[in-house]
C-alpha positions in Angstrom: -32.6 -12.9 -19.4 -31.9 -15.5 -16.7 -32.2 -14.3 -13.1 -29.2 -16.5 -12.1 -26.9 -15.6 -15.0 -25.1 -12.3 -14.7 -22.3 -11.0 -16.9 -20.1 -8.2 -15.5 -18.2 -6.3 -18.3 -15.2 -4.1 -18.3 -14.4 -4.8 -14.6 -11.2 -3.9 -12.8 -10.8 -7.0 -10.7 -9.1 -6.5 -7.3 -8.7 -9.5 -5.0 -5.1 -9.5 -3.9 -3.8 -12.2 -6.2 -1.9 -9.5 -8.0 -0.3 -6.3 -6.7 -2.7 -4.2 -8.8 -6.2 -4.4 -10.2 -6.7 -6.4 -13.5 -8.4 -3.9 -15.9 -10.9 -4.7 -18.6 -12.1 -8.1 -17.5 -15.4 -9.8 -17.9 -16.9 -12.1 -15.2 -19.7 -14.5 -15.8 -21.8 -15.6 -12.8 -24.1 -18.6 -13.0 -26.1 -19.6 -10.0 -24.0 -19.3 -6.9 -20.7 -19.7 -8.7 -18.3 -17.7 -10.9 -18.3 -19.6 -14.1 -15.7 -17.7 -16.2 -13.3 -14.8 -15.9 -11.6 -13.4 -19.1 -9.6 -10.5 -20.4 -11.6 -10.9 -23.6 -15.3 -10.2 -24.1 -17.5 -13.0 -22.9 -21.0 -13.7 -24.3 -24.1 -15.3 -22.7 -27.3 -14.7 -24.5 -29.6 -15.0 -21.6 -27.5 -13.1 -19.0 -28.1 -9.8 -17.5 -25.2 -7.6 -18.7 -23.7 -5.0 -16.4 -21.0 -2.6 -17.5 -18.6 -1.8 -14.7 -16.4 0.7 -16.5 -14.8 2.9 -14.0 -15.7 0.6 -11.1 -13.8 -2.1 -9.2 -15.1 -5.7 -8.8 -13.9 -7.4 -5.6 -14.7 -10.6 -3.9 -17.0 -10.3 -0.9 -14.9 -9.2 2.1 -14.0 -11.6 4.9 -13.8 -10.5 8.6 -11.8 -13.2 10.6 -12.7 -11.9 14.1 -16.2 -11.0 15.0 -18.7 -11.7 17.8 -22.1 -11.7 16.2 -23.8 -12.4 19.5 -22.1 -9.5 21.3 -25.2 -7.3 21.3 -23.9 -5.0 24.1 -20.4 -4.1 25.3 -21.0 -5.5 28.8 -20.4 -9.1 27.9 -21.3 -10.4 31.4 -24.7 -8.8 31.0 -25.0 -10.0 27.4 -24.5 -13.6 28.7 -27.6 -13.3 30.9 -29.9 -12.0 28.1 -32.7 -14.2 26.9 -31.6 -16.4 23.9 -34.5 -15.2 21.8 -33.5 -11.6 22.2 -29.9 -12.3 21.5 -30.8 -14.2 18.3 -33.0 -11.4 17.0 -30.3 -8.8 17.7 -27.7 -11.0 16.1 -29.7 -11.2 12.9 -29.6 -7.4 12.8 -25.9 -7.3 13.5 -25.2 -9.8 10.7 -27.4 -8.0 8.2 -25.3 -4.9 8.9 -22.1 -6.8 8.2 -23.5 -8.1 4.9 -24.5 -4.6 3.8 -20.9 -3.4 4.4 -19.7 -6.0 1.9 -18.7 -8.7 4.3 -19.9 -12.0 2.8 -18.0 -14.3 5.2 -17.2 -13.8 8.9 -15.4 -16.0 11.4 -17.0 -15.8 14.9 -14.5 -16.0 17.7 -16.8 -16.9 20.5 -20.5 -17.3 21.1 -22.3 -18.1 17.8 -23.7 -21.6 17.6 -24.6 -24.0 14.8 -28.2 -22.8 14.9 -27.1 -19.5 13.6 -25.1 -21.2 10.8 -28.2 -23.1 9.8 -30.3 -20.0 9.9 -28.0 -18.3 7.4 -28.0 -21.3 5.2 -31.8 -21.6 5.3 -32.2 -17.9 4.5 -33.8 -17.1 7.9 -31.0 -14.5 8.5 -29.8 -12.2 5.7 -26.1 -12.3 6.7 -22.7 -13.4 5.7 -21.4 -17.0 5.6 -20.6 -17.9 9.2 -17.6 -19.9 10.4 -17.7 -20.6 14.1 -15.7 -21.9 17.1 -18.8 -22.3 19.3 -18.0 -21.2 22.8 -14.5 -20.1 23.6 -12.7 -21.9 26.3 -11.5 -20.0 29.4 -10.0 -21.0 32.7 -11.5 -19.8 36.0 -10.9 -16.1 36.3 -10.0 -15.9 32.6 -11.3 -13.8 29.7 -14.8 -15.2 29.6 -15.3 -15.6 33.3 -17.6 -12.6 34.0 -18.5 -13.3 37.6 -16.2 -10.8 39.1 -14.3 -11.0 42.3 -17.2 -11.4 44.7 -19.2 -14.1 43.0 -18.6 -17.9 43.1 -21.8 -18.9 41.4 -21.8 -21.9 39.0 -20.9 -21.0 35.4 -22.1 -24.2 33.7 -25.0 -22.3 32.2 -22.5 -20.3 30.0 -22.2 -23.4 27.8 -25.9 -23.2 26.7 -26.6 -19.4 26.8 -26.5 -17.9 23.3 -25.3 -14.6 24.6 -22.2 -16.1 26.4 -19.0 -15.7 24.5 -17.3 -18.7 26.2 -17.4 -21.3 28.9 -15.2 -22.0 31.9 -13.2 -25.2 32.2 -10.1 -26.2 34.2 -7.7 -29.1 34.0 -6.6 -31.4 31.2 -9.5 -33.8 31.3 -12.1 -31.0 31.4 -10.6 -29.0 28.6 -10.4 -32.1 26.4 -14.1 -32.8 27.1 -15.2 -29.3 26.4 -13.2 -29.1 23.2 -14.8 -32.3 22.1 -18.3 -31.0 23.0 -17.8 -27.8 21.0 -16.6 -29.8 17.9 -19.5 -32.2 18.3 -21.9 -29.2 18.4 -20.5 -27.9 15.1 -17.4 -25.8 15.8 -15.2 -25.4 12.8 -12.2 -24.7 15.1 -11.5 -24.1 18.8 -10.9 -20.8 20.5 -9.1 -20.4 23.8 -8.5 -17.5 26.1 -4.7 -17.7 26.7 -4.2 -14.1 28.0 -5.9 -11.4 30.0 -8.5 -9.3 28.3 -10.1 -5.9 28.2 -13.8 -6.8 28.6 -13.4 -9.3 31.5 -13.2 -8.2 35.2 -10.5 -10.2 36.9 -7.7 -10.8 34.4 -5.1 -8.1 33.8 -3.7 -8.0 30.3 -0.5 -9.8 31.4 -2.4 -12.7 32.9 -1.5 -16.0 31.3 -4.4 -18.3 30.6 -4.2 -22.1 30.8 -1.2 -24.2 31.6 1.0 -25.5 28.9 -0.4 -29.0 29.5 -4.0 -27.7 29.1 -3.1 -25.9 25.9 -1.4 -28.8 24.4 -4.3 -31.0 25.2 -6.7 -28.6 23.4 -4.4 -28.4 20.4 -4.3 -32.2 20.3 -8.1 -32.5 20.4 -8.4 -29.9 17.6 -5.8 -31.7 15.5 -7.6 -35.0 16.0 -10.7 -33.4 14.6 -8.7 -32.1 11.6 -8.9 -28.5 12.7 -6.9 -25.9 14.7 -6.8 -23.6 17.7 -7.1 -19.9 17.8 -6.1 -18.0 20.9 -6.9 -14.6 22.4 -3.4 -13.2 22.9 -1.8 -9.7 23.6 1.6 -10.0 25.4 4.7 -11.3 23.8 5.2 -13.9 26.5 1.7 -15.3 26.0 2.0 -15.3 22.2 5.3 -17.2 22.2 4.0 -19.7 24.8 0.8 -20.4 22.8 2.5 -20.7 19.4 5.0 -23.1 20.9 2.1 -25.2 22.1 0.7 -25.4 18.6 -1.7 -22.5 18.4 -2.0 -21.4 14.8 -4.3 -18.4 14.9 -3.0 -15.5 17.0 -5.9 -13.1 17.8 -5.0 -9.5 18.4 -1.2 -9.8 19.0 -0.8 -6.1 20.0 2.4 -6.5 22.1 4.3 -8.9 19.9 8.1 -8.3 19.5 10.2 -9.0 16.4 11.7 -12.3 17.6 8.3 -13.7 18.4 6.9 -12.4 15.1 9.6 -14.5 13.4 8.6 -17.5 15.4 5.0 -17.1 14.3 6.1 -17.0 10.7 8.4 -20.0 11.1 5.7 -22.1 12.7 3.3 -21.4 9.9 1.0 -19.5 12.2 -0.7 -16.1 11.4 -2.2 -13.1 13.2 -5.6 -11.5 13.1 -5.1 -7.9 14.5 -8.2 -6.0 15.6 -7.2 -2.4 16.1 -10.5 -0.8 15.3 -12.1 -2.3 18.5 -9.7 -0.4 20.8 -10.3 2.9 19.0 -14.1 2.3 19.3 -13.9 1.2 22.9 -11.8 4.2 23.9 -14.3 6.6 22.3 -17.6 5.0 23.0 -17.1 2.0 25.4 -18.0 3.8 28.7 -21.0 5.5 27.3 -22.3 2.2 25.9 -22.0 0.3 29.2 -18.5 -1.1 29.2 -17.6 -1.5 32.9 -15.0 0.9 34.3 -12.5 -1.8 35.1 -12.5 -2.7 31.4 -12.2 0.9 30.2 -9.1 1.2 32.4 -7.4 -1.6 30.4 -7.9 -0.3 26.9 -4.8 1.9 26.7 -2.6 -1.1 27.8 -3.0 -2.4 24.3 -4.4 0.3 22.0 -1.3 2.3 21.0 0.9 -0.8 20.6 -1.5 -2.3 18.0 -0.2 0.0 15.2 3.4 -0.8 15.8 2.6 -4.5 15.9 1.3 -4.2 12.3 4.7 -3.0 11.3 6.6 -5.6 13.3 4.5 -8.4 11.8 4.8 -7.1 8.3 8.6 -6.8 8.6 8.8 -10.4 9.8 6.7 -11.6 6.9 3.8 -12.9 9.0 0.5 -13.4 7.3 -2.2 -11.2 8.7 -5.9 -11.4 8.2 -8.7 -8.8 8.7 -10.4 -8.7 12.1 -12.5 -6.2 14.1 -13.7 -7.7 17.4 -16.4 -5.1 17.8 -19.2 -5.2 20.4 -22.8 -3.9 20.4 -23.5 -0.6 18.7 -19.8 -0.4 17.8 -20.2 -3.0 15.1 -20.9 -0.1 12.7 -17.2 0.7 12.8 -16.4 -2.7 11.2 -14.9 -1.3 7.9 -12.8 1.3 9.6 -10.1 -1.3 10.2 -9.1 -0.8 6.5 -8.2 2.8 7.1 -6.4 2.2 10.4 -4.2 -0.5 8.8 -3.6 1.7 5.7 -1.7 4.1 8.0 1.0 1.5 8.5 0.8 -1.0 5.7 0.7 -1.0 1.9 -2.9 -0.8 0.6 -2.6 -4.1 -1.3 -1.6 -5.9 1.9 -4.7 -4.5 3.7 -6.8 -5.7 0.8 -5.2 -9.2 1.0 -6.0 -9.4 4.7 -9.7 -9.3 3.9 -9.5 -11.5 0.7 -7.0 -14.2 -0.1 -5.3 -14.2 3.3 -8.6 -14.3 5.1 -9.8 -17.2 2.9 -6.9 -19.3 4.2 -7.9 -18.6 7.7 -11.5 -19.6 7.2 -10.3 -22.6 5.1 -12.1 -21.5 2.0 -9.1 -21.1 -0.3 -10.2 -21.2 -4.0 -13.8 -20.6 -2.9 -13.9 -17.2 -1.1 -11.7 -14.1 -1.2 -11.0 -14.2 -4.9 -12.6 -13.6 -8.3 -11.9 -16.8 -10.2 -13.7 -19.6 -12.0 -15.2 -22.0 -9.5 -15.2 -19.5 -6.6 -18.4 -18.5 -4.7 -20.3 -15.7 -6.5 -19.7 -13.5 -3.5 -18.9 -10.1 -5.1 -18.9 -6.4 -4.3 -18.8 -3.5 -6.8 -16.9 -0.4 -5.6 -17.2 3.0 -7.1 -13.5 4.0 -7.7 -10.2 2.3 -6.8 -9.8 1.1 -3.2 -6.1 0.7 -3.7 -5.9 4.5 -4.1 -8.4 5.2 -1.4 -9.2 2.5 1.2 -11.9 4.6 2.7 -14.1 3.6 -0.3 -14.6 0.3 1.7 -16.0 2.3 4.6 -19.2 4.3 5.1 -21.7 1.4 5.7 -21.4 0.3 2.0 -22.2 3.7 0.6 -19.5 3.4 -2.1 -20.7 -0.1 -3.0 -23.6 0.1 -5.5 -23.8 -3.7 -5.6 -23.3 -6.6 -3.1 -23.8 -10.2 -4.2 -23.7 -13.4 -2.1 -24.0 -16.8 -3.5 -25.0 -15.3 -6.9 -27.9 -13.2 -5.4 -27.9 -9.5 -5.2 -28.6 -8.2 -1.7 -27.9 -4.7 -2.9 -28.3 -3.6 -6.5 -28.2 0.1 -7.3 -26.3 -0.5 -10.6 -29.3 0.4 -12.7 -29.5 3.8 -11.0 
């Protein structure tokens, strides 16, 4: 029996490429790749054979909006923590994500290329990491955590691992910072184009960056063959950003039908993050979220669910996102159940599989069970289409989790 050759038999494959699971399939994994998928019995004399009758085989899940360096909810304080402490806490956060079945995550502000390398080298047991580096914010924007009474220099944010973003103003400065982030290993660029919950001086309706600044950042990303994601809540801010060329709308809680259709027509998409608002409302204050931030939660929380319906009706592609902070990362999988209240279960599944793969630019490699794809797989007891809560519970319904052809959890023998 070869350690790197695994044959899954009698699997019900669920990856969103069909409206239902494909029953009775065999899947052969060799090394870090899916070699073959068939509705007929496969043979491999040296493989470990695993019978999955009654279980569902899914691709590893993809979360398109995380902050792996957000070790506490007070993001201003997090930015001042020692880099060594943030790195070690981040390793624990990422391991928790992997053990919930997330084998790829897209970081929306903070993670650097060193963390990407640490995962690739096996120093951190965590999901594949797609990064934007530091998010870009204007003075007083969503990653300016100085508050009203401090005018201290913020250039250190660019080098602090615990800082989610960096502050830059003016067309020339935003071009330079975008180029610096791309040079440092960013896979895409993130901007703060609207007010936010966790920052002290920007109400939700606050518009971040001028049109000229946004267009300059979009041009720099395009020149580097990549795209811009933007932190956005209000309909006005969403429309403005999409018209400037932003492709990835993060949150989108207050979107209206006309703007949803604009997103669709521009070929953009949305990454809702409803679970973070539920978690912040319940636990944020007790975990250290500043009072000014707590007061802003309800401005966007309730609207998030109706936004799901608005976007679905307009035919907008949505990807899975969570945006959790600190101890609240444990709620990562609950977004499945929240979305399931408003959307068909198969659309919720797609948001974390084939749709998410498009967002992280790993189409054909991640988010599906097919020959040539990464051997990133999870085994689920039961049918998630019938019960999305099977994807929650810190992986308790997942007897096996595989990344790159290696089991990181294997309770199948039991």
